[in-house]
C-alpha positions in Angstrom: 95.4 83.6 136.7 99.0 84.5 136.5 101.4 83.3 139.3 103.4 86.0 140.9 106.9 85.1 142.1 108.8 86.9 144.7 112.4 85.8 145.0 112.7 87.6 148.3 110.2 85.1 149.8 111.8 82.1 151.4 109.4 79.6 149.7 109.7 81.1 146.2 110.7 78.4 143.7 112.7 81.0 141.7 115.3 80.8 144.5 116.3 77.4 143.2 116.9 78.7 139.8 118.8 81.7 141.1 120.9 79.4 143.2 121.7 77.2 140.2 122.7 80.0 137.8 124.6 81.9 140.5 126.8 78.8 141.2 130.3 79.3 140.0 130.6 76.0 138.1 127.2 76.4 136.4 128.2 79.9 135.1 131.5 78.6 133.8 129.9 75.6 132.1 127.3 77.8 130.5 130.0 80.1 129.2 132.1 77.2 127.9 129.1 75.7 126.0 127.9 79.0 124.6 130.1 78.7 121.4 128.9 75.1 120.8 128.8 71.4 121.7 131.6 70.0 123.7 132.6 66.5 124.8 132.9 65.9 128.6 136.7 65.8 128.4 137.0 69.0 126.4 134.6 70.7 128.7 136.6 69.7 131.7 139.8 71.1 130.1 138.0 74.3 129.2 136.7 74.9 132.7 140.0 74.8 134.6 139.9 73.7 138.2 136.7 71.8 138.1 136.9 68.2 139.3 135.3 65.3 137.3 132.8 64.8 140.1 131.8 68.5 140.3 131.5 68.8 136.5 129.4 65.7 136.4 127.1 67.0 139.2 126.9 70.5 137.6 126.0 69.0 134.2 123.4 66.8 135.7 121.8 69.7 137.5 121.9 71.9 134.3 120.3 69.1 132.3 117.6 68.6 135.0 116.8 72.3 134.7 116.5 72.1 130.9 119.6 74.2 130.2 121.9 71.5 128.8 121.3 68.5 126.6 123.4 65.3 127.1 123.9 63.0 124.1 125.7 59.7 124.6 127.0 57.7 121.6 127.5 53.9 121.8 131.2 53.9 121.3 133.9 52.2 123.4 134.3 54.0 125.7 131.0 55.9 125.5 131.3 59.4 123.9 129.2 62.0 125.6 128.5 65.5 124.3 126.8 68.5 126.0 125.0 71.3 124.2 123.1 74.3 125.4 119.3 74.0 124.9 117.4 77.1 123.6 116.6 77.8 127.3 120.3 77.6 128.1 121.2 79.9 125.2 118.7 82.4 126.4 120.4 82.4 129.8 123.9 82.5 128.3 123.3 86.0 127.1 122.8 87.1 130.7 125.8 85.1 131.9 127.9 86.8 129.2 126.8 90.2 130.5 127.9 89.2 134.0 131.3 88.0 132.6 131.8 91.3 130.8 131.0 93.2 134.0 133.5 91.1 135.9 136.2 91.7 133.3 135.5 95.4 133.1 135.4 95.9 136.9 137.9 93.4 138.3 140.5 96.2 139.1 137.9 98.2 141.0 137.0 95.1 143.0 140.7 94.4 143.8 141.1 98.0 144.9 138.0 97.8 147.1 139.3 94.6 148.7 142.6 96.2 149.4 141.0 99.2 151.1 138.8 96.9 153.1 141.6 94.6 154.2 143.7 97.7 155.2 141.1 98.9 157.7 141.5 98.2 161.4 139.7 95.1 162.6 136.1 95.5 163.8 135.3 94.6 167.4 133.6 91.2 167.8 129.9 91.1 168.3 126.8 92.1 166.4 126.9 95.0 163.9 126.4 98.4 165.3 123.1 100.0 164.4 123.1 102.8 161.8 122.4 106.3 163.1 119.0 107.6 162.0 
């Protein structure tokens, strides 16, 4: 019997996966690793703005989900490299599509934000119901 998943259902386990891949740092790490293996320090330089702690946490989560492989070499200090797994590569294609969409549409998003920010403030309280 095939299991049916409904991401709209609160208890659906796919929500965990969606949460992971929709995370800003996860997406950027996947994009950074798409061309090939990187050492931790090179990955941190590539993903500008990420802290060491956040990168470590993100990589650990991606490794746990089977998207990234961590390889440690017994050097002093230890050399650690990260590589996308086949599962990670299969996801990186979708992430690349999202990146391409963001690049192609950033001006429209900026324009929409400017229009929104120029509107008069809404009154406080719950949203008004839509007319039927």
